[in-house]
MIDOSE-1310 file (N, C-alpha, C; in nm, 2 decimals, decimal comma, always signed):
residues 103
mspv	+16,08/+2,86/-5,03/+16,04/+2,95/-5,13/+15,89/+2,92/-5,17; +15,81/+3,02/-5,19/+15,67/+3,00/-5,22/+15,66/+2,94/-5,36; +15,56/+2,84/-5,38/+15,54/+2,79/-5,51/+15,47/+2,88/-5,61; +15,42/+2,99/-5,56/+15,35/+3,09/-5,64/+15,45/+3,20/-5,68
rrge	+15,46/+3,22/-5,81/+15,55/+3,32/-5,87/+15,47/+3,45/-5,87; +15,52/+3,56/-5,81/+15,45/+3,68/-5,80/+15,49/+3,78/-5,90; +15,60/+3,76/-5,97/+15,65/+3,85/-6,08/+15,72/+3,97/-6,01; +15,73/+4,07/-6,09/+15,81/+4,19/-6,05/+15,72/+4,27/-5,95
tlpi	+15,79/+4,31/-5,84/+15,72/+4,39/-5,74/+15,71/+4,54/-5,79; +15,59/+4,59/-5,78/+15,57/+4,73/-5,82/+15,57/+4,82/-5,70; +15,63/+4,94/-5,71/+15,63/+5,03/-5,59/+15,49/+5,08/-5,55; +15,48/+5,11/-5,43/+15,36/+5,18/-5,38/+15,41/+5,31/-5,31
hnri	+15,37/+5,42/-5,37/+15,41/+5,55/-5,32/+15,30/+5,60/-5,23; +15,34/+5,68/-5,13/+15,24/+5,73/-5,04/+15,27/+5,88/-5,00; +15,17/+5,94/-4,94/+15,18/+6,07/-4,89/+15,16/+6,08/-4,74; +15,19/+5,97/-4,67/+15,17/+5,96/-4,53/+15,24/+6,07/-4,45
gvlr	+15,37/+6,08/-4,48/+15,45/+6,18/-4,41/+15,40/+6,32/-4,43; +15,36/+6,36/-4,55/+15,30/+6,49/-4,58/+15,17/+6,51/-4,50; +15,08/+6,41/-4,51/+14,95/+6,42/-4,44/+14,97/+6,43/-4,29; +15,06/+6,35/-4,24/+15,09/+6,36/-4,10/+15,14/+6,49/-4,05
aerr	+15,24/+6,55/-4,13/+15,29/+6,68/-4,10/+15,19/+6,79/-4,11; +15,10/+6,78/-4,21/+15,00/+6,88/-4,22/+14,91/+6,89/-4,09; +14,89/+6,77/-4,03/+14,81/+6,77/-3,91/+14,88/+6,78/-3,78; +15,01/+6,80/-3,80/+15,10/+6,82/-3,68/+15,09/+6,69/-3,59
mtra	+15,10/+6,58/-3,65/+15,08/+6,45/-3,59/+15,22/+6,38/-3,58; +15,26/+6,33/-3,47/+15,38/+6,25/-3,46/+15,36/+6,11/-3,52; +15,47/+6,05/-3,54/+15,46/+5,91/-3,59/+15,40/+5,82/-3,48; +15,43/+5,85/-3,35/+15,37/+5,77/-3,24/+15,22/+5,79/-3,24
elaa	+15,17/+5,92/-3,26/+15,03/+5,94/-3,26/+14,96/+5,87/-3,37; +15,01/+5,87/-3,49/+14,95/+5,80/-3,60/+14,96/+5,65/-3,57; +15,07/+5,60/-3,52/+15,08/+5,46/-3,50/+14,97/+5,41/-3,40; +14,95/+5,49/-3,29/+14,85/+5,45/-3,20/+14,71/+5,45/-3,26
linv	+14,68/+5,54/-3,35/+14,55/+5,55/-3,42/+14,53/+5,43/-3,51; +14,64/+5,38/-3,57/+14,62/+5,27/-3,67/+14,67/+5,13/-3,61; +14,70/+5,13/-3,48/+14,74/+5,01/-3,41/+14,86/+4,94/-3,47; +14,97/+5,02/-3,49/+15,10/+4,97/-3,53/+15,21/+5,04/-3,44
npqt	+15,33/+5,00/-3,45/+15,43/+5,07/-3,38/+15,49/+5,19/-3,46; +15,55/+5,29/-3,40/+15,60/+5,41/-3,47/+15,70/+5,37/-3,58; +15,78/+5,27/-3,56/+15,88/+5,22/-3,66/+15,81/+5,18/-3,79; +15,69/+5,12/-3,77/+15,62/+5,08/-3,89/+15,58/+5,20/-3,97
vgal	+15,53/+5,31/-3,90/+15,49/+5,43/-3,97/+15,61/+5,49/-4,04; +15,73/+5,49/-3,98/+15,85/+5,54/-4,05/+15,89/+5,46/-4,17; +15,87/+5,32/-4,16/+15,90/+5,23/-4,27/+15,80/+5,26/-4,39; +15,68/+5,28/-4,35/+15,58/+5,31/-4,46/+15,61/+5,45/-4,53
ergd	+15,65/+5,55/-4,45/+15,68/+5,68/-4,51/+15,80/+5,67/-4,60; +15,90/+5,59/-4,56/+16,02/+5,58/-4,65/+16,00/+5,49/-4,77; +15,89/+5,41/-4,77/+15,87/+5,31/-4,87/+15,94/+5,18/-4,85; +15,99/+5,16/-4,73/+16,05/+5,03/-4,70/+15,95/+4,92/-4,67
hfps	+15,83/+4,96/-4,65/+15,73/+4,86/-4,61/+15,60/+4,90/-4,69; +15,53/+4,80/-4,75/+15,40/+4,83/-4,81/+15,29/+4,78/-4,72; +15,19/+4,86/-4,71/+15,08/+4,83/-4,61/+14,99/+4,72/-4,67; +14,93/+4,64/-4,58/+14,83/+4,55/-4,62/+14,71/+4,64/-4,66
ldla	+14,61/+4,58/-4,72/+14,49/+4,65/-4,76/+14,42/+4,70/-4,64; +14,41/+4,62/-4,53/+14,35/+4,66/-4,41/+14,42/+4,78/-4,35; +14,55/+4,78/-4,34/+14,63/+4,89/-4,29/+14,61/+5,02/-4,37; +14,61/+5,00/-4,50/+14,59/+5,12/-4,59/+14,46/+5,18/-4,56
fric	+14,35/+5,10/-4,55/+14,22/+5,16/-4,51/+14,22/+5,23/-4,38; +14,29/+5,17/-4,28/+14,29/+5,24/-4,15/+14,37/+5,37/-4,16; +14,47/+5,38/-4,24/+14,55/+5,50/-4,25/+14,46/+5,61/-4,32; +14,39/+5,56/-4,43/+14,30/+5,66/-4,50/+14,18/+5,71/-4,41
dvfg	+14,13/+5,62/-4,32/+14,03/+5,66/-4,23/+14,08/+5,77/-4,14; +14,20/+5,76/-4,09/+14,26/+5,86/-4,00/+14,26/+6,00/-4,07; +14,30/+6,00/-4,19/+14,31/+6,12/-4,27/+14,19/+6,17/-4,34; +14,08/+6,08/-4,34/+13,96/+6,11/-4,40/+13,97/+6,13/-4,55
lpve	+14,05/+6,05/-4,61/+14,08/+6,06/-4,76/+14,06/+5,92/-4,82; +14,03/+5,92/-4,95/+14,02/+5,80/-5,02/+14,16/+5,74/-5,05; +14,16/+5,61/-5,07/+14,29/+5,54/-5,09/+14,38/+5,60/-5,20; +14,32/+5,64/-5,31/+14,40/+5,70/-5,42/+14,46/+5,84/-5,39
avfs	+14,41/+5,90/-5,28/+14,47/+6,03/-5,24/+14,59/+6,01/-5,15; +14,60/+5,89/-5,10/+14,71/+5,86/-5,01/+14,82/+5,76/-5,07; +14,77/+5,67/-5,15/+14,86/+5,57/-5,21/+14,85/+5,57/-5,36; +14,96/+5,54/-5,43/+14,96/+5,54/-5,58/+15,08/+5,45/-5,63
raaf	+15,06/+5,39/-5,74/+15,17/+5,31/-5,81/+15,27/+5,41/-5,87; +15,22/+5,52/-5,91/+15,31/+5,63/-5,97/+15,35/+5,72/-5,86; +15,47/+5,78/-5,88/+15,52/+5,88/-5,78/+15,42/+6,00/-5,78; +15,40/+6,06/-5,67/+15,31/+6,17/-5,66/+15,39/+6,30/-5,70
tpls	+15,32/+6,39/-5,76/+15,38/+6,52/-5,78/+15,37/+6,60/-5,65; +15,45/+6,70/-5,63/+15,44/+6,78/-5,51/+15,30/+6,84/-5,50; +15,24/+6,85/-5,38/+15,11/+6,91/-5,36/+15,10/+7,05/-5,41; +15,21/+7,13/-5,39/+15,21/+7,27/-5,44/+15,20/+7,27/-5,59
aely	+15,26/+7,18/-5,66/+15,25/+7,18/-5,81/+15,11/+7,14/-5,85; +15,04/+7,05/-5,78/+14,91/+7,02/-5,81/+14,81/+7,14/-5,79; +14,84/+7,21/-5,68/+14,75/+7,32/-5,64/+14,77/+7,45/-5,73; +14,90/+7,47/-5,75/+14,94/+7,60/-5,81/+15,00/+7,59/-5,95
gtrt	+15,01/+7,47/-6,01/+15,08/+7,45/-6,13/+15,23/+7,43/-6,12; +15,29/+7,37/-6,21/+15,43/+7,34/-6,21/+15,51/+7,47/-6,22; +15,61/+7,48/-6,14/+15,69/+7,60/-6,14/+15,84/+7,56/-6,14; +15,92/+7,64/-6,22/+16,06/+7,61/-6,22/+16,13/+7,74/-6,18
rteg	+16,25/+7,72/-6,13/+16,34/+7,84/-6,09/+16,41/+7,89/-6,21; +16,43/+8,02/-6,22/+16,52/+8,07/-6,32/+16,66/+8,09/-6,27; +16,76/+8,10/-6,35/+16,89/+8,12/-6,30/+16,91/+8,25/-6,24; +17,00/+8,26/-6,14/+17,02/+8,39/-6,07/+17,06/+8,36/-5,93
sdad	+17,09/+8,46/-5,85/+17,12/+8,44/-5,71/+17,00/+8,42/-5,63; +17,02/+8,37/-5,51/+16,90/+8,35/-5,42/+16,82/+8,48/-5,39; +16,89/+8,59/-5,40/+16,83/+8,72/-5,37/+16,73/+8,76/-5,48; +16,75/+8,71/-5,61/+16,66/+8,76/-5,71/+16,60/+8,64/-5,79
vqlh	+16,57/+8,53/-5,71/+16,51/+8,41/-5,78/+16,36/+8,45/-5,82; +16,33/+8,41/-5,94/+16,20/+8,44/-5,99/+16,14/+8,30/-6,02; +16,01/+8,29/-6,00/+15,94/+8,16/-6,04/+15,86/+8,19/-6,16; +15,86/+8,10/-6,26/+15,79/+8,11/-6,38/+15,70/+7,98/-6,40
atd	+15,57/+8,00/-6,43/+15,49/+7,89/-6,45/+15,53/+7,82/-6,58; +15,52/+7,69/-6,59/+15,55/+7,62/-6,71/+15,42/+7,55/-6,75; +15,39/+7,55/-6,88/+15,27/+7,49/-6,92/+15,30/+7,38/-7,02
């Protein structure tokens, strides 16, 4: 056991899966670009593994985004909600579903 007490582990949320899908990139393709195996990419996407600072920077370089756009301590809201505002479904059948903006 390490003599250093690290305290409570805080989660690190990420948008790797969304960013990869937007670019139609496979896990294997991203893995090759950041020099890890595809299983590591899957573990990162699921939140089973937290990246080192170096790995986080390599991932951000691939997507051309700053670290805070890819990683966060707080859960990300859906990109559609950020772009178009939060929307909720009203009651009804699938045929007549209406979306209403909430403020």
